[in-house]
N, CA, C and O atoms as CSV, one atom per row, in Angstrom:
chain,resi,resn,atom,element,x,y,z
A,1,MET,N,N,-71.229,-82.148,4.901
A,1,MET,CA,C,-71.741,-83.260,5.687
A,1,MET,C,C,-73.265,-83.184,5.691
A,1,MET,O,O,-73.844,-82.129,5.947
A,2,ILE,N,N,-73.902,-84.308,5.407
A,2,ILE,CA,C,-75.358,-84.402,5.466
A,2,ILE,C,C,-75.713,-85.342,6.605
A,2,ILE,O,O,-75.148,-86.429,6.727
A,3,PHE,N,N,-76.643,-84.920,7.428
A,3,PHE,CA,C,-77.103,-85.732,8.554
A,3,PHE,C,C,-78.451,-86.339,8.206
A,3,PHE,O,O,-79.372,-85.638,7.788
A,4,VAL,N,N,-78.556,-87.649,8.383
A,4,VAL,CA,C,-79.818,-88.352,8.194
A,4,VAL,C,C,-80.263,-88.803,9.576
A,4,VAL,O,O,-79.511,-89.463,10.294
A,5,VAL,N,N,-81.488,-88.444,9.946
A,5,VAL,CA,C,-82.001,-88.777,11.266
A,5,VAL,C,C,-82.909,-89.994,11.153
A,5,VAL,O,O,-83.906,-89.972,10.431
A,6,GLY,N,N,-82.556,-91.050,11.869
A,6,GLY,CA,C,-83.360,-92.267,11.907
A,6,GLY,C,C,-82.716,-93.403,11.135
A,6,GLY,O,O,-82.293,-93.230,9.992
A,7,SER,N,N,-82.645,-94.569,11.770
A,7,SER,CA,C,-82.017,-95.729,11.119
A,7,SER,C,C,-83.043,-96.774,10.700
A,7,SER,O,O,-82.705,-97.943,10.512
A,8,GLY,N,N,-84.295,-96.353,10.556
A,8,GLY,CA,C,-85.311,-97.243,10.015
A,8,GLY,C,C,-85.120,-97.374,8.510
A,8,GLY,O,O,-84.158,-96.835,7.963
A,9,PRO,N,N,-86.014,-98.075,7.838
A,9,PRO,CA,C,-85.873,-98.290,6.391
A,9,PRO,C,C,-85.761,-96.995,5.583
A,9,PRO,O,O,-84.975,-96.929,4.638
A,10,ALA,N,N,-86.527,-95.977,5.937
A,10,ALA,CA,C,-86.457,-94.720,5.183
A,10,ALA,C,C,-85.105,-94.036,5.375
A,10,ALA,O,O,-84.514,-93.547,4.412
A,11,GLY,N,N,-84.615,-94.002,6.613
A,11,GLY,CA,C,-83.323,-93.371,6.877
A,11,GLY,C,C,-82.172,-94.090,6.192
A,11,GLY,O,O,-81.273,-93.458,5.638
A,12,ILE,N,N,-82.210,-95.422,6.236
A,12,ILE,CA,C,-81.152,-96.211,5.584
A,12,ILE,C,C,-81.184,-96.001,4.068
A,12,ILE,O,O,-80.140,-95.829,3.440
A,13,SER,N,N,-82.384,-96.016,3.487
A,13,SER,CA,C,-82.503,-95.798,2.039
A,13,SER,C,C,-82.002,-94.423,1.646
A,13,SER,O,O,-81.295,-94.271,0.650
A,14,CYS,N,N,-82.368,-93.427,2.426
A,14,CYS,CA,C,-81.918,-92.061,2.170
A,14,CYS,C,C,-80.392,-91.978,2.239
A,14,CYS,O,O,-79.755,-91.414,1.351
A,15,ALA,N,N,-79.818,-92.539,3.292
A,15,ALA,CA,C,-78.362,-92.500,3.457
A,15,ALA,C,C,-77.657,-93.227,2.316
A,15,ALA,O,O,-76.645,-92.745,1.806
A,16,GLN,N,N,-78.183,-94.380,1.912
A,16,GLN,CA,C,-77.562,-95.118,0.802
A,16,GLN,C,C,-77.601,-94.316,-0.491
A,16,GLN,O,O,-76.624,-94.283,-1.239
A,17,GLY,N,N,-78.737,-93.670,-0.752
A,17,GLY,CA,C,-78.839,-92.847,-1.959
A,17,GLY,C,C,-77.861,-91.687,-1.941
A,17,GLY,O,O,-77.231,-91.384,-2.955
A,18,LEU,N,N,-77.735,-91.048,-0.808
A,18,LEU,CA,C,-76.795,-89.935,-0.690
A,18,LEU,C,C,-75.347,-90.402,-0.836
A,18,LEU,O,O,-74.537,-89.744,-1.489
A,19,LEU,N,N,-75.032,-91.533,-0.229
A,19,LEU,CA,C,-73.684,-92.081,-0.354
A,19,LEU,C,C,-73.368,-92.437,-1.807
A,19,LEU,O,O,-72.268,-92.177,-2.295
A,20,ALA,N,N,-74.340,-93.033,-2.488
A,20,ALA,CA,C,-74.149,-93.393,-3.895
A,20,ALA,C,C,-73.913,-92.159,-4.763
A,20,ALA,O,O,-73.244,-92.233,-5.794
A,21,ALA,N,N,-74.468,-91.025,-4.338
A,21,ALA,CA,C,-74.282,-89.770,-5.074
A,21,ALA,C,C,-73.003,-89.053,-4.673
A,21,ALA,O,O,-72.709,-87.968,-5.175
A,22,GLY,N,N,-72.237,-89.665,-3.761
A,22,GLY,CA,C,-70.956,-89.092,-3.370
A,22,GLY,C,C,-70.995,-88.183,-2.156
A,22,GLY,O,O,-69.993,-87.545,-1.833
A,23,ALA,N,N,-72.118,-88.112,-1.484
A,23,ALA,CA,C,-72.228,-87.249,-0.304
A,23,ALA,C,C,-71.558,-87.894,0.903
A,23,ALA,O,O,-71.451,-89.116,1.003
A,24,GLU,N,N,-71.118,-87.046,1.802
A,24,GLU,CA,C,-70.598,-87.511,3.093
A,24,GLU,C,C,-71.788,-87.506,4.053
A,24,GLU,O,O,-72.409,-86.467,4.274
A,25,VAL,N,N,-72.100,-88.669,4.619
A,25,VAL,CA,C,-73.327,-88.831,5.402
A,25,VAL,C,C,-73.003,-89.299,6.817
A,25,VAL,O,O,-72.138,-90.148,7.030
A,26,THR,N,N,-73.717,-88.724,7.769
A,26,THR,CA,C,-73.694,-89.208,9.152
A,26,THR,C,C,-75.116,-89.602,9.503
A,26,THR,O,O,-76.031,-88.786,9.395
A,27,LEU,N,N,-75.309,-90.842,9.921
A,27,LEU,CA,C,-76.617,-91.359,10.303
A,27,LEU,C,C,-76.766,-91.213,11.809
A,27,LEU,O,O,-75.933,-91.699,12.574
A,28,LEU,N,N,-77.831,-90.541,12.230
A,28,LEU,CA,C,-78.084,-90.317,13.650
A,28,LEU,C,C,-79.328,-91.086,14.073
A,28,LEU,O,O,-80.331,-91.089,13.359
A,29,ASP,N,N,-79.267,-91.717,15.196
A,29,ASP,CA,C,-80.446,-92.388,15.731
A,29,ASP,C,C,-80.305,-92.486,17.231
A,29,ASP,O,O,-79.210,-92.677,17.760
A,30,SER,N,N,-81.407,-92.356,17.894
A,30,SER,CA,C,-81.450,-92.557,19.330
A,30,SER,C,C,-82.807,-93.155,19.624
A,30,SER,O,O,-83.675,-93.184,18.752
A,31,GLY,N,N,-82.993,-93.612,20.788
A,31,GLY,CA,C,-84.303,-94.133,21.125
A,31,GLY,C,C,-84.216,-95.418,21.902
A,31,GLY,O,O,-83.156,-95.847,22.358
A,32,HIS,N,N,-85.388,-96.016,22.031
A,32,HIS,CA,C,-85.507,-97.225,22.835
A,32,HIS,C,C,-84.845,-98.423,22.145
A,32,HIS,O,O,-84.774,-98.500,20.918
A,33,THR,N,N,-84.369,-99.342,22.968
A,33,THR,CA,C,-83.807,-100.595,22.468
A,33,THR,C,C,-84.389,-101.749,23.290
A,33,THR,O,O,-85.007,-101.539,24.334
A,34,LEU,N,N,-84.183,-102.937,22.808
A,34,LEU,CA,C,-84.636,-104.130,23.514
A,34,LEU,C,C,-83.977,-104.177,24.893
A,34,LEU,O,O,-82.799,-103.854,25.047
A,35,GLU,N,N,-84.763,-104.586,25.889
A,35,GLU,CA,C,-84.251,-104.669,27.252
A,35,GLU,C,C,-83.046,-105.613,27.303
A,35,GLU,O,O,-83.048,-106.644,26.630
A,36,PRO,N,N,-82.015,-105.276,28.092
A,36,PRO,CA,C,-80.802,-106.100,28.164
A,36,PRO,C,C,-81.085,-107.563,28.518
A,36,PRO,O,O,-80.444,-108.456,27.963
A,37,SER,N,N,-82.018,-107.825,29.416
A,37,SER,CA,C,-82.298,-109.221,29.797
A,37,SER,C,C,-82.866,-110.005,28.614
A,37,SER,O,O,-82.538,-111.179,28.439
A,38,ARG,N,N,-83.707,-109.374,27.805
A,38,ARG,CA,C,-84.258,-110.045,26.619
A,38,ARG,C,C,-83.169,-110.232,25.565
A,38,ARG,O,O,-83.131,-111.261,24.891
A,39,LEU,N,N,-82.292,-109.253,25.419
A,39,LEU,CA,C,-81.195,-109.373,24.465
A,39,LEU,C,C,-80.274,-110.525,24.848
A,39,LEU,O,O,-79.793,-111.248,23.976
A,40,THR,N,N,-80.026,-110.701,26.139
A,40,THR,CA,C,-79.209,-111.830,26.616
A,40,THR,C,C,-79.864,-113.148,26.248
A,40,THR,O,O,-79.185,-114.077,25.810
A,41,GLN,N,N,-81.188,-113.243,26.423
A,41,GLN,CA,C,-81.890,-114.478,26.075
A,41,GLN,C,C,-81.787,-114.759,24.577
A,41,GLN,O,O,-81.576,-115.905,24.180
A,42,ILE,N,N,-81.933,-113.740,23.750
A,42,ILE,CA,C,-81.824,-113.906,22.298
A,42,ILE,C,C,-80.419,-114.380,21.933
A,42,ILE,O,O,-80.261,-115.285,21.113
A,43,THR,N,N,-79.411,-113.779,22.534
A,43,THR,CA,C,-78.019,-114.160,22.275
A,43,THR,C,C,-77.780,-115.620,22.652
A,43,THR,O,O,-77.120,-116.356,21.918
A,44,ASP,N,N,-78.316,-116.033,23.793
A,44,ASP,CA,C,-78.169,-117.427,24.228
A,44,ASP,C,C,-78.886,-118.378,23.273
A,44,ASP,O,O,-78.355,-119.440,22.949
A,45,LEU,N,N,-80.075,-118.013,22.824
A,45,LEU,CA,C,-80.817,-118.869,21.891
A,45,LEU,C,C,-80.089,-119.026,20.560
A,45,LEU,O,O,-80.147,-120.085,19.936
A,46,ALA,N,N,-79.411,-117.977,20.132
A,46,ALA,CA,C,-78.702,-118.019,18.848
A,46,ALA,C,C,-77.542,-119.004,18.856
A,46,ALA,O,O,-77.031,-119.363,17.795
A,47,LYS,N,N,-77.124,-119.442,20.029
A,47,LYS,CA,C,-75.991,-120.368,20.136
A,47,LYS,C,C,-76.366,-121.810,19.818
A,47,LYS,O,O,-75.486,-122.653,19.643
A,48,SER,N,N,-77.667,-122.105,19.739
A,48,SER,CA,C,-78.081,-123.472,19.423
A,48,SER,C,C,-79.207,-123.435,18.399
A,48,SER,O,O,-79.957,-122.461,18.331
A,49,PRO,N,N,-79.328,-124.489,17.604
A,49,PRO,CA,C,-80.389,-124.513,16.591
A,49,PRO,C,C,-81.767,-124.611,17.254
A,49,PRO,O,O,-81.889,-125.189,18.333
A,50,PRO,N,N,-82.801,-124.055,16.623
A,50,PRO,CA,C,-84.145,-124.062,17.215
A,50,PRO,C,C,-84.659,-125.443,17.606
A,50,PRO,O,O,-85.414,-125.568,18.570
A,51,GLU,N,N,-84.265,-126.473,16.879
A,51,GLU,CA,C,-84.744,-127.816,17.234
A,51,GLU,C,C,-84.226,-128.291,18.594
A,51,GLU,O,O,-84.729,-129.275,19.137
A,52,ARG,N,N,-83.240,-127.609,19.139
A,52,ARG,CA,C,-82.713,-127.960,20.470
A,52,ARG,C,C,-83.303,-127.091,21.588
A,52,ARG,O,O,-83.013,-127.320,22.762
A,53,TRP,N,N,-84.117,-126.110,21.240
A,53,TRP,CA,C,-84.706,-125.249,22.256
A,53,TRP,C,C,-85.723,-126.029,23.074
A,53,TRP,O,O,-86.451,-126.866,22.540
A,54,ASP,N,N,-85.770,-125.752,24.364
A,54,ASP,CA,C,-86.759,-126.409,25.221
A,54,ASP,C,C,-88.068,-125.610,25.198
A,54,ASP,O,O,-88.150,-124.563,24.556
A,55,LYS,N,N,-89.083,-126.109,25.899
A,55,LYS,CA,C,-90.410,-125.483,25.885
A,55,LYS,C,C,-90.371,-124.038,26.377
A,55,LYS,O,O,-91.063,-123.179,25.831
A,56,GLU,N,N,-89.569,-123.766,27.404
A,56,GLU,CA,C,-89.487,-122.409,27.941
A,56,GLU,C,C,-88.867,-121.451,26.923
A,56,GLU,O,O,-89.304,-120.308,26.793
A,57,GLN,N,N,-87.852,-121.920,26.206
A,57,GLN,CA,C,-87.210,-121.079,25.206
A,57,GLN,C,C,-88.161,-120.787,24.038
A,57,GLN,O,O,-88.212,-119.668,23.528
A,58,ILE,N,N,-88.902,-121.801,23.631
A,58,ILE,CA,C,-89.879,-121.612,22.556
A,58,ILE,C,C,-90.974,-120.643,23.014
A,58,ILE,O,O,-91.392,-119.769,22.255
A,59,ALA,N,N,-91.431,-120.804,24.248
A,59,ALA,CA,C,-92.454,-119.900,24.790
A,59,ALA,C,C,-91.941,-118.463,24.813
A,59,ALA,O,O,-92.697,-117.535,24.525
A,60,PHE,N,N,-90.660,-118.266,25.154
A,60,PHE,CA,C,-90.074,-116.928,25.160
A,60,PHE,C,C,-90.148,-116.316,23.758
A,60,PHE,O,O,-90.516,-115.150,23.612
A,61,MET,N,N,-89.804,-117.087,22.738
A,61,MET,CA,C,-89.822,-116.567,21.370
A,61,MET,C,C,-91.233,-116.210,20.903
A,61,MET,O,O,-91.407,-115.324,20.067
A,62,LYS,N,N,-92.234,-116.895,21.442
A,62,LYS,CA,C,-93.625,-116.643,21.041
A,62,LYS,C,C,-94.351,-115.670,21.966
A,62,LYS,O,O,-95.517,-115.346,21.739
A,63,GLU,N,N,-93.673,-115.212,22.992
A,63,GLU,CA,C,-94.304,-114.348,23.989
A,63,GLU,C,C,-94.906,-113.094,23.358
A,63,GLU,O,O,-94.247,-112.379,22.604
A,64,GLY,N,N,-96.163,-112.850,23.684
A,64,GLY,CA,C,-96.827,-111.647,23.205
A,64,GLY,C,C,-97.374,-111.731,21.797
A,64,GLY,O,O,-97.883,-110.738,21.276
A,65,ILE,N,N,-97.284,-112.886,21.170
A,65,ILE,CA,C,-97.819,-113.032,19.817
A,65,ILE,C,C,-99.157,-113.742,19.930
A,65,ILE,O,O,-99.221,-114.971,19.960
A,66,ASP,N,N,-100.204,-112.970,19.989
A,66,ASP,CA,C,-101.556,-113.502,20.121
A,66,ASP,C,C,-102.257,-113.430,18.780
A,66,ASP,O,O,-103.211,-112.672,18.607
A,67,ALA,N,N,-101.781,-114.222,17.830
A,67,ALA,CA,C,-102.352,-114.203,16.489
A,67,ALA,C,C,-103.684,-114.934,16.464
A,67,ALA,O,O,-103.869,-115.949,17.136
A,68,SER,N,N,-104.606,-114.398,15.674
A,68,SER,CA,C,-105.903,-115.029,15.474
A,68,SER,C,C,-106.362,-114.689,14.060
A,68,SER,O,O,-105.642,-114.036,13.304
A,69,ALA,N,N,-107.553,-115.132,13.714
A,69,ALA,CA,C,-108.091,-114.821,12.392
A,69,ALA,C,C,-108.255,-113.316,12.208
A,69,ALA,O,O,-108.271,-112.822,11.080
A,70,ALA,N,N,-108.375,-112.591,13.314
A,70,ALA,CA,C,-108.519,-111.137,13.252
A,70,ALA,C,C,-107.175,-110.427,13.079
A,70,ALA,O,O,-107.145,-109.219,12.843
A,71,GLY,N,N,-106.067,-111.158,13.192
A,71,GLY,CA,C,-104.741,-110.566,13.034
A,71,GLY,C,C,-103.960,-110.560,14.324
A,71,GLY,O,O,-104.272,-111.303,15.255
A,72,ILE,N,N,-102.952,-109.728,14.379
A,72,ILE,CA,C,-102.110,-109.573,15.566
A,72,ILE,C,C,-102.359,-108.165,16.095
A,72,ILE,O,O,-102.080,-107.192,15.394
A,73,PRO,N,N,-102.880,-108.033,17.317
A,73,PRO,CA,C,-103.215,-106.696,17.810
A,73,PRO,C,C,-102.023,-105.740,17.860
A,73,PRO,O,O,-102.161,-104.583,17.464
A,74,LEU,N,N,-100.887,-106.175,18.321
A,74,LEU,CA,C,-99.687,-105.350,18.382
A,74,LEU,C,C,-98.497,-106.297,18.326
A,74,LEU,O,O,-98.267,-107.069,19.257
A,75,LYS,N,N,-97.751,-106.238,17.245
A,75,LYS,CA,C,-96.625,-107.158,17.082
A,75,LYS,C,C,-95.478,-106.720,17.977
A,75,LYS,O,O,-94.922,-105.633,17.818
A,76,LEU,N,N,-95.137,-107.583,18.917
A,76,LEU,CA,C,-94.052,-107.285,19.849
A,76,LEU,C,C,-92.725,-107.804,19.311
A,76,LEU,O,O,-92.693,-108.683,18.450
A,77,ALA,N,N,-91.649,-107.260,19.820
A,77,ALA,CA,C,-90.303,-107.710,19.472
A,77,ALA,C,C,-89.778,-108.547,20.630
A,77,ALA,O,O,-89.376,-108.008,21.661
A,78,TYR,N,N,-89.783,-109.870,20.456
A,78,TYR,CA,C,-89.324,-110.780,21.511
A,78,TYR,C,C,-90.048,-110.522,22.825
A,78,TYR,O,O,-89.440,-110.538,23.895
A,79,GLY,N,N,-91.362,-110.282,22.733
A,79,GLY,CA,C,-92.167,-110.055,23.918
A,79,GLY,C,C,-92.096,-108.640,24.470
A,79,GLY,O,O,-92.692,-108.360,25.511
A,80,SER,N,N,-91.397,-107.759,23.813
A,80,SER,CA,C,-91.219,-106.393,24.308
A,80,SER,C,C,-91.994,-105.397,23.446
A,80,SER,O,O,-92.080,-105.542,22.227
A,81,ASP,N,N,-92.549,-104.395,24.098
A,81,ASP,CA,C,-93.246,-103.333,23.373
A,81,ASP,C,C,-92.350,-102.108,23.148
A,81,ASP,O,O,-92.852,-101.022,22.857
A,82,PHE,N,N,-91.040,-102.273,23.281
A,82,PHE,CA,C,-90.144,-101.108,23.206
A,82,PHE,C,C,-90.294,-100.283,21.927
A,82,PHE,O,O,-90.107,-99.068,21.986
A,83,PRO,N,N,-90.622,-100.876,20.770
A,83,PRO,CA,C,-90.742,-100.021,19.581
A,83,PRO,C,C,-91.905,-99.040,19.634
A,83,PRO,O,O,-91.923,-98.063,18.886
A,84,TYR,N,N,-92.878,-99.290,20.512
A,84,TYR,CA,C,-94.083,-98.471,20.577
A,84,TYR,C,C,-94.115,-97.508,21.764
A,84,TYR,O,O,-95.024,-96.683,21.868
A,85,ARG,N,N,-93.155,-97.606,22.637
A,85,ARG,CA,C,-93.168,-96.743,23.832
A,85,ARG,C,C,-92.944,-95.291,23.437
A,85,ARG,O,O,-92.121,-94.995,22.571
A,86,PRO,N,N,-93.672,-94.397,24.070
A,86,PRO,CA,C,-93.462,-92.976,23.770
A,86,PRO,C,C,-92.103,-92.510,24.288
A,86,PRO,O,O,-91.558,-93.065,25.243
A,87,ALA,N,N,-91.585,-91.505,23.651
A,87,ALA,CA,C,-90.303,-90.935,24.073
A,87,ALA,C,C,-90.561,-89.694,24.911
A,87,ALA,O,O,-91.406,-88.866,24.573
A,88,HIS,N,N,-89.837,-89.576,25.987
A,88,HIS,CA,C,-89.957,-88.410,26.851
A,88,HIS,C,C,-89.632,-87.154,26.048
A,88,HIS,O,O,-88.573,-87.062,25.426
A,89,GLY,N,N,-90.533,-86.204,26.064
A,89,GLY,CA,C,-90.296,-84.934,25.380
A,89,GLY,C,C,-90.622,-84.935,23.894
A,89,GLY,O,O,-90.405,-83.928,23.219
A,90,ALA,N,N,-91.141,-86.047,23.370
A,90,ALA,CA,C,-91.456,-86.099,21.943
A,90,ALA,C,C,-92.654,-85.220,21.625
A,90,ALA,O,O,-93.530,-85.018,22.467
A,91,THR,N,N,-92.686,-84.706,20.424
A,91,THR,CA,C,-93.821,-83.904,19.975
A,91,THR,C,C,-95.052,-84.786,19.884
A,91,THR,O,O,-94.999,-85.841,19.252
A,92,PRO,N,N,-96.154,-84.391,20.492
A,92,PRO,CA,C,-97.372,-85.211,20.422
A,92,PRO,C,C,-97.877,-85.330,18.983
A,92,PRO,O,O,-97.782,-84.385,18.200
A,93,VAL,N,N,-98.409,-86.490,18.652
A,93,VAL,CA,C,-98.944,-86.754,17.323
A,93,VAL,C,C,-100.380,-87.223,17.496
A,93,VAL,O,O,-100.670,-88.046,18.365
A,94,SER,N,N,-101.275,-86.701,16.671
A,94,SER,CA,C,-102.663,-87.162,16.728
A,94,SER,C,C,-102.981,-87.948,15.458
A,94,SER,O,O,-102.398,-87.705,14.401
A,95,TYR,N,N,-103.913,-88.894,15.577
A,95,TYR,CA,C,-104.254,-89.781,14.464
A,95,TYR,C,C,-105.758,-89.746,14.243
A,95,TYR,O,O,-106.532,-89.674,15.198
A,96,GLU,N,N,-106.162,-89.797,13.000
A,96,GLU,CA,C,-107.569,-89.959,12.659
A,96,GLU,C,C,-107.656,-90.996,11.561
A,96,GLU,O,O,-106.980,-90.886,10.539
A,97,ASN,N,N,-108.491,-92.008,11.771
A,97,ASN,CA,C,-108.708,-93.067,10.778
A,97,ASN,C,C,-107.405,-93.752,10.375
A,97,ASN,O,O,-107.189,-94.055,9.201
A,98,SER,N,N,-106.558,-93.987,11.340
A,98,SER,CA,C,-105.274,-94.630,11.060
A,98,SER,C,C,-104.882,-95.527,12.216
A,98,SER,O,O,-105.069,-95.184,13.383
A,99,ASP,N,N,-104.338,-96.675,11.874
A,99,ASP,CA,C,-103.796,-97.568,12.890
A,99,ASP,C,C,-102.285,-97.414,12.998
A,99,ASP,O,O,-101.646,-98.105,13.791
A,100,LEU,N,N,-101.717,-96.527,12.217
A,100,LEU,CA,C,-100.276,-96.328,12.195
A,100,LEU,C,C,-99.808,-95.680,13.489
A,100,LEU,O,O,-100.441,-94.752,13.992
A,101,LYS,N,N,-98.705,-96.169,14.018
A,101,LYS,CA,C,-98.125,-95.606,15.229
A,101,LYS,C,C,-96.681,-95.219,14.934
A,101,LYS,O,O,-95.991,-95.910,14.184
A,102,PRO,N,N,-96.224,-94.120,15.520
A,102,PRO,CA,C,-94.810,-93.783,15.351
A,102,PRO,C,C,-93.964,-94.706,16.224
A,102,PRO,O,O,-94.463,-95.321,17.166
A,103,SER,N,N,-92.707,-94.789,15.902
A,103,SER,CA,C,-91.808,-95.583,16.725
A,103,SER,C,C,-90.659,-94.702,17.187
A,103,SER,O,O,-90.072,-93.946,16.413
A,104,TYR,N,N,-90.362,-94.825,18.465
A,104,TYR,CA,C,-89.226,-94.112,19.034
A,104,TYR,C,C,-88.118,-95.097,19.390
A,104,TYR,O,O,-87.363,-94.891,20.340
A,105,ALA,N,N,-88.038,-96.169,18.608
A,105,ALA,CA,C,-87.009,-97.181,18.811
A,105,ALA,C,C,-85.883,-96.965,17.803
A,105,ALA,O,O,-86.105,-96.456,16.705
A,106,GLN,N,N,-84.681,-97.357,18.191
A,106,GLN,CA,C,-83.588,-97.356,17.229
A,106,GLN,C,C,-83.955,-98.355,16.131
A,106,GLN,O,O,-84.256,-99.514,16.417
A,107,GLY,N,N,-83.929,-97.911,14.897
A,107,GLY,CA,C,-84.328,-98.768,13.780
A,107,GLY,C,C,-85.798,-98.677,13.450
A,107,GLY,O,O,-86.256,-99.295,12.489
A,108,GLY,N,N,-86.551,-97.913,14.234
A,108,GLY,CA,C,-87.971,-97.721,13.967
A,108,GLY,C,C,-88.770,-99.010,14.052
A,108,GLY,O,O,-88.407,-99.939,14.775
A,109,LEU,N,N,-89.854,-99.050,13.306
A,109,LEU,CA,C,-90.721,-100.234,13.338
A,109,LEU,C,C,-90.101,-101.445,12.643
A,109,LEU,O,O,-90.640,-102.549,12.727
A,110,SER,N,N,-88.971,-101.247,11.956
A,110,SER,CA,C,-88.321,-102.411,11.337
A,110,SER,C,C,-87.851,-103.408,12.406
A,110,SER,O,O,-87.555,-104.560,12.090
A,111,THR,N,N,-87.783,-102.976,13.648
A,111,THR,CA,C,-87.375,-103.882,14.722
A,111,THR,C,C,-88.406,-104.972,14.988
A,111,THR,O,O,-88.085,-105.972,15.630
A,112,VAL,N,N,-89.635,-104.804,14.512
A,112,VAL,CA,C,-90.670,-105.823,14.707
A,112,VAL,C,C,-91.049,-106.517,13.408
A,112,VAL,O,O,-91.992,-107.309,13.406
A,113,TRP,N,N,-90.376,-106.262,12.332
A,113,TRP,CA,C,-90.714,-106.902,11.054
A,113,TRP,C,C,-90.198,-108.300,11.036
A,113,TRP,O,O,-90.378,-109.012,10.047
């Protein structure tokens, strides 16, 4: 049995490669997820086509997206910063000359792509 930790793009690619080679794989992931109230709103929105959404629903989908010519300061997932929140007990990471941030969300940063 091979354990792959993380269900982001790298973990999924690794698991697929191992499976293709005939390995028995278990994918492990834990971490932050979208808040239940936001998930409920997304589920409700999915029941109707976007052209039927009202102003409040459209505003919800755009919440936290402050795009400008300078870019997007921090891309949120449905108005939530859950992919960027630190995890209790995580090993501290330091950065120099990098804008890259780790993600402690299930699925990693792919949750905001």
